[in-house]
matplotlib code that plots the C-alpha trace (Angstrom):
import matplotlib.pyplot as plt

x = [0.1, 2.2, 1.9, 2.4, 3.0, 3.4, 5.1, 6.7, 3.3, 3.0, 2.3, 4.3, 3.7, 2.6, 5.8, 7.6, 8.0, 7.8, 9.0, 6.4, 7.8, 5.9, 7.3, 6.4, 6.5, 5.8, 6.2, 8.3, 6.5, 9.4, 7.3, 4.5, 3.5, 3.2, 1.2, 0.1, -2.8, -4.7, -8.1, -9.0, -12.0, -15.1, -13.7, -13.3, -10.0, -7.9, -4.9, -1.2, 1.2, 2.3, 5.4, 6.3, 8.1, 11.5, 11.2, 11.4, 8.2, 6.3, 3.2, 1.1, -1.9, -1.9, -2.0, 1.2, 3.5, 6.5, 6.3, 6.1, 8.8, 7.5, 10.5, 11.4, 14.3, 13.4, 16.1, 15.1, 11.1, 10.0, 8.2, 8.8, 7.0, 9.4, 6.7, 8.0, 6.2, 3.5, -0.1, -2.6, -4.9, -2.4, -3.8, -5.2, -4.9, -1.9, -2.4, 0.4, -0.9, 0.4, -0.4, -0.9, -1.8, -5.2, -6.0, -4.5, -4.7, -3.6, -3.1, -1.4, -3.7, -2.8, -0.6, -1.8, -0.2, -1.1, -0.3, -0.8, -1.2]
y = [-6.3, -9.3, -12.1, -15.6, -18.2, -22.2, -24.5, -27.9, -30.1, -33.5, -37.0, -39.0, -42.5, -43.3, -42.5, -40.6, -36.9, -33.5, -30.0, -27.1, -23.5, -20.3, -17.2, -14.0, -10.6, -7.6, -5.5, -7.7, -10.5, -10.8, -9.8, -12.1, -15.4, -17.7, -21.1, -23.7, -24.8, -27.7, -28.6, -32.0, -32.8, -32.7, -31.3, -27.7, -26.1, -27.6, -26.0, -27.6, -26.4, -22.5, -20.9, -17.5, -14.2, -15.4, -18.9, -19.8, -21.2, -23.5, -25.3, -28.3, -30.3, -33.4, -35.4, -34.1, -33.9, -35.6, -36.3, -32.4, -29.5, -26.3, -23.6, -20.3, -17.7, -14.5, -13.4, -15.1, -14.3, -17.9, -20.4, -24.1, -27.0, -30.6, -33.7, -37.2, -40.6, -38.9, -40.8, -40.9, -39.2, -36.0, -35.5, -31.9, -28.5, -26.7, -23.3, -20.6, -18.0, -15.1, -12.8, -14.0, -17.1, -16.2, -13.5, -15.4, -12.3, -12.9, -16.3, -18.0, -20.0, -23.1, -26.0, -29.8, -32.9, -36.4, -39.5, -42.6, -45.7]
z = [-1.3, -1.6, -3.9, -3.7, -6.3, -5.0, -7.1, -6.5, -7.1, -8.8, -8.9, -6.0, -5.1, -1.3, 0.7, -1.6, -0.8, -2.4, -1.5, -2.2, -2.6, -2.4, -3.6, -2.6, -4.3, -3.6, -0.7, 2.3, 4.2, 6.9, 9.6, 8.7, 9.7, 6.8, 6.4, 4.2, 3.8, 1.3, 0.0, -1.2, -3.3, -1.8, 1.5, 3.1, 3.2, 6.3, 7.8, 7.5, 8.5, 10.1, 10.6, 12.6, 11.1, 12.3, 11.3, 15.7, 15.9, 14.0, 14.3, 12.1, 12.1, 14.1, 10.8, 9.4, 12.4, 12.1, 8.4, 7.0, 7.8, 7.2, 6.9, 5.5, 3.9, 4.3, 1.8, -1.2, 0.0, 0.0, 2.2, 1.8, 2.8, 2.6, 3.0, 3.3, 3.9, 1.7, 1.8, -0.5, 2.3, 1.4, -1.9, -2.2, -3.5, -1.3, -0.8, 0.8, 2.7, 5.1, 7.5, 11.1, 13.1, 13.4, 10.0, 7.0, 4.7, 1.3, -0.6, -3.7, -6.2, -5.5, -6.2, -6.9, -5.2, -6.0, -4.1, -6.1, -3.7]

ax = plt.figure().add_subplot(projection="3d")
ax.plot(x, y, z, "-o")
ax.set_aspect("equal")
plt.show()
């Protein structure tokens, strides 16, 4: 089993940037797709960004395209989410997940991102 621990969340002003990290431990995750999801208060969890096992393919929800970048380092067993031009609407708990694009099998506990206006 793979354990995921997110970090890098915090409070930032609108227009600012944050970089989230997701460190994996346990069995290697290098053959799994990885993704970032978020859940705002009172809303369902939504997909944000995904990356295939090699990092050669990425995909994003429309609301973050051009602002967020997902990447991974399979040597460091870490996935990143660079978030730029943050908006108050990006405020949420951000979760890292692993598995495949249509079957996210394991999850981290989340990190809070708050964007003030």
